[in-house]
LUMVO-525676 format. One record per residue (C-alpha): residue number from 1; x, y, z. Coordinates in pm, whole numbers, plus 50000, padded with zeros to 5 digits. Layout:
k NUM px X py Y pz Z;
...
% end
This chain:
k 1 px 03773 py 32669 pz 97030;
k 2 px 04093 py 32581 pz 96849;
k 3 px 04325 py 32840 pz 96721;
k 4 px 04473 py 32782 pz 96381;
k 5 px 04825 py 32893 pz 96317;
k 6 px 04903 py 33078 pz 96005;
k 7 px 05200 py 32983 pz 95790;
k 8 px 05369 py 33297 pz 95910;
k 9 px 05339 py 33189 pz 96272;
k 10 px 05470 py 32838 pz 96192;
k 11 px 05783 py 32968 pz 96029;
k 12 px 05858 py 33179 pz 96335;
k 13 px 05877 py 32874 pz 96562;
k 14 px 06242 py 32815 pz 96645;
k 15 px 06431 py 32520 pz 96792;
k 16 px 06767 py 32528 pz 96964;
k 17 px 07036 py 32515 pz 96692;
k 18 px 07170 py 32160 pz 96758;
k 19 px 06868 py 31990 pz 96913;
k 20 px 06724 py 31853 pz 96587;
k 21 px 07061 py 31748 pz 96452;
k 22 px 07165 py 31560 pz 96768;
k 23 px 06830 py 31385 pz 96786;
k 24 px 06868 py 31280 pz 96422;
k 25 px 07219 py 31143 pz 96479;
k 26 px 07109 py 30965 pz 96793;
k 27 px 06817 py 30799 pz 96608;
k 28 px 07046 py 30708 pz 96320;
k 29 px 07295 py 30546 pz 96562;
k 30 px 07015 py 30345 pz 96720;
k 31 px 06899 py 30235 pz 96375;
k 32 px 07250 py 30126 pz 96277;
k 33 px 07290 py 29935 pz 96602;
k 34 px 06952 py 29766 pz 96554;
k 35 px 07043 py 29678 pz 96194;
k 36 px 07377 py 29534 pz 96308;
k 37 px 07203 py 29328 pz 96577;
k 38 px 06956 py 29198 pz 96318;
k 39 px 07243 py 29113 pz 96084;
k 40 px 07426 py 28924 pz 96359;
k 41 px 07110 py 28731 pz 96448;
k 42 px 07049 py 28647 pz 96083;
k 43 px 07411 py 28534 pz 96038;
k 44 px 07383 py 28320 pz 96352;
k 45 px 07063 py 28157 pz 96226;
k 46 px 07218 py 28085 pz 95885;
k 47 px 07533 py 27941 pz 96047;
k 48 px 07327 py 27724 pz 96282;
k 49 px 07115 py 27601 pz 95990;
k 50 px 07424 py 27508 pz 95789;
k 51 px 07577 py 27325 pz 96085;
k 52 px 07250 py 27143 pz 96143;
k 53 px 07233 py 27042 pz 95778;
k 54 px 07595 py 26927 pz 95784;
k 55 px 07539 py 26724 pz 96097;
k 56 px 07230 py 26566 pz 95939;
k 57 px 07441 py 26455 pz 95643;
k 58 px 07716 py 26340 pz 95876;
k 59 px 07454 py 26187 pz 96101;
k 60 px 07423 py 25889 pz 95873;
k 61 px 07686 py 25683 pz 96041;
k 62 px 07872 py 25404 pz 95877;
k 63 px 07873 py 25173 pz 96172;
k 64 px 07676 py 24887 pz 96315;
k 65 px 07693 py 24626 pz 96587;
k 66 px 07783 py 24273 pz 96488;
k 67 px 07750 py 23968 pz 96709;
k 68 px 08016 py 23711 pz 96623;
k 69 px 07911 py 23370 pz 96753;
k 70 px 08247 py 23195 pz 96708;
k 71 px 08618 py 23267 pz 96712;
k 72 px 08711 py 23406 pz 96369;
k 73 px 08995 py 23584 pz 96195;
k 74 px 08963 py 23932 pz 96050;
k 75 px 09246 py 24046 pz 95829;
k 76 px 09467 py 23766 pz 95966;
k 77 px 09395 py 23864 pz 96327;
k 78 px 09214 py 23617 pz 96555;
k 79 px 08916 py 23769 pz 96737;
k 80 px 08708 py 23582 pz 96995;
k 81 px 08332 py 23542 pz 96981;
k 82 px 08147 py 23849 pz 97111;
k 83 px 07975 py 24169 pz 97011;
k 84 px 08173 py 24419 pz 96805;
k 85 px 08123 py 24769 pz 96675;
k 86 px 08194 py 24758 pz 96301;
k 87 px 08268 py 25091 pz 96134;
k 88 px 08375 py 25168 pz 95780;
k 89 px 08531 py 25486 pz 95647;
k 90 px 08623 py 25601 pz 95300;
k 91 px 08462 py 25718 pz 94981;
k 92 px 08352 py 25518 pz 94682;
k 93 px 08351 py 25143 pz 94686;
k 94 px 08683 py 25098 pz 94871;
k 95 px 08662 py 25151 pz 95247;
k 96 px 08854 py 25070 pz 95563;
k 97 px 08669 py 24847 pz 95806;
k 98 px 08735 py 24859 pz 96182;
k 99 px 08624 py 24606 pz 96443;
k 100 px 08609 py 24751 pz 96793;
k 101 px 08533 py 24603 pz 97131;
k 102 px 08456 py 24881 pz 97376;
k 103 px 08705 py 25157 pz 97305;
k 104 px 08971 py 24922 pz 97169;
k 105 px 09006 py 24862 pz 96795;
k 106 px 09081 py 24491 pz 96756;
k 107 px 09117 py 24472 pz 96377;
k 108 px 09134 py 24698 pz 96070;
k 109 px 09103 py 24568 pz 95715;
k 110 px 09037 py 24705 pz 95369;
k 111 px 08693 py 24622 pz 95231;
k 112 px 08479 py 24673 pz 94923;
k 113 px 08117 py 24786 pz 94918;
k 114 px 07930 py 24540 pz 94699;
k 115 px 07578 py 24645 pz 94591;
k 116 px 07288 py 24406 pz 94651;
k 117 px 06952 py 24393 pz 94474;
k 118 px 06758 py 24363 pz 94800;
k 119 px 06829 py 24510 pz 95143;
k 120 px 06957 py 24263 pz 95402;
k 121 px 06702 py 24164 pz 95667;
k 122 px 06950 py 24156 pz 95960;
k 123 px 07316 py 24197 pz 96048;
k 124 px 07536 py 23899 pz 95976;
k 125 px 07863 py 23777 pz 95838;
k 126 px 08006 py 23508 pz 95615;
k 127 px 08320 py 23305 pz 95678;
k 128 px 08551 py 23093 pz 95469;
k 129 px 08733 py 22807 pz 95638;
k 130 px 08949 py 22703 pz 95341;
k 131 px 09272 py 22797 pz 95523;
k 132 px 09176 py 22609 pz 95839;
k 133 px 09066 py 22907 pz 96051;
k 134 px 08729 py 23069 pz 95992;
k 135 px 08803 py 23399 pz 95822;
k 136 px 08530 py 23663 pz 95792;
k 137 px 08480 py 23735 pz 95422;
k 138 px 08161 py 23944 pz 95414;
k 139 px 07948 py 24152 pz 95649;
k 140 px 07577 py 24212 pz 95591;
k 141 px 07405 py 24515 pz 95744;
k 142 px 07037 py 24524 pz 95829;
k 143 px 06834 py 24745 pz 95595;
k 144 px 07124 py 24819 pz 95358;
k 145 px 07139 py 24729 pz 94990;
k 146 px 07508 py 24646 pz 95005;
k 147 px 07749 py 24415 pz 95181;
k 148 px 08103 py 24475 pz 95292;
k 149 px 08343 py 24230 pz 95133;
k 150 px 08667 py 24207 pz 95330;
k 151 px 09002 py 24219 pz 95153;
k 152 px 09170 py 24424 pz 94883;
k 153 px 08990 py 24268 pz 94588;
k 154 px 08644 py 24125 pz 94614;
k 155 px 08441 py 23911 pz 94382;
k 156 px 08125 py 24074 pz 94250;
k 157 px 07917 py 23768 pz 94340;
k 158 px 08071 py 23568 pz 94625;
k 159 px 08006 py 23197 pz 94616;
k 160 px 07821 py 23069 pz 94919;
k 161 px 07915 py 22704 pz 94876;
k 162 px 08242 py 22733 pz 95071;
k 163 px 08105 py 22984 pz 95319;
k 164 px 07936 py 22944 pz 95651;
k 165 px 07712 py 23227 pz 95761;
k 166 px 07662 py 23372 pz 96104;
k 167 px 07399 py 23630 pz 96182;
k 168 px 07241 py 23840 pz 96451;
% end
């Protein structure tokens, strides 16, 4: 049989003077520590997400491989036939174009991004041999709806009559 306590008996129950207070402070400290840990984890997740998003945006690289099948000039510099890493940097329509072979940059030239109506089917380039040497005038990049026109000022619609094209 259970014994019921009267309200009088309940009020007579005593606890050591500081026991309840210390336990409350201890629990509160644990709660604050847990909240701080949660906040740090949340901040870490947000930071990681932002870095991931930034790297995804930056992940779209402005570079491609280009196989040059003949000796050509790029920005007045003679480069031999071979495979090159072509990278362009800059904002807007004016960019700087770099040709690299391995870790060595062999030529840097200013270029213009010229929009195309249809994406190019494969990487390639156009040359102009009016000055005697074959000078690269345009670079076409597979799957892109633009071409890179080498030089300070580019024509909106380059004429192909005086140009020979090489492609990959």
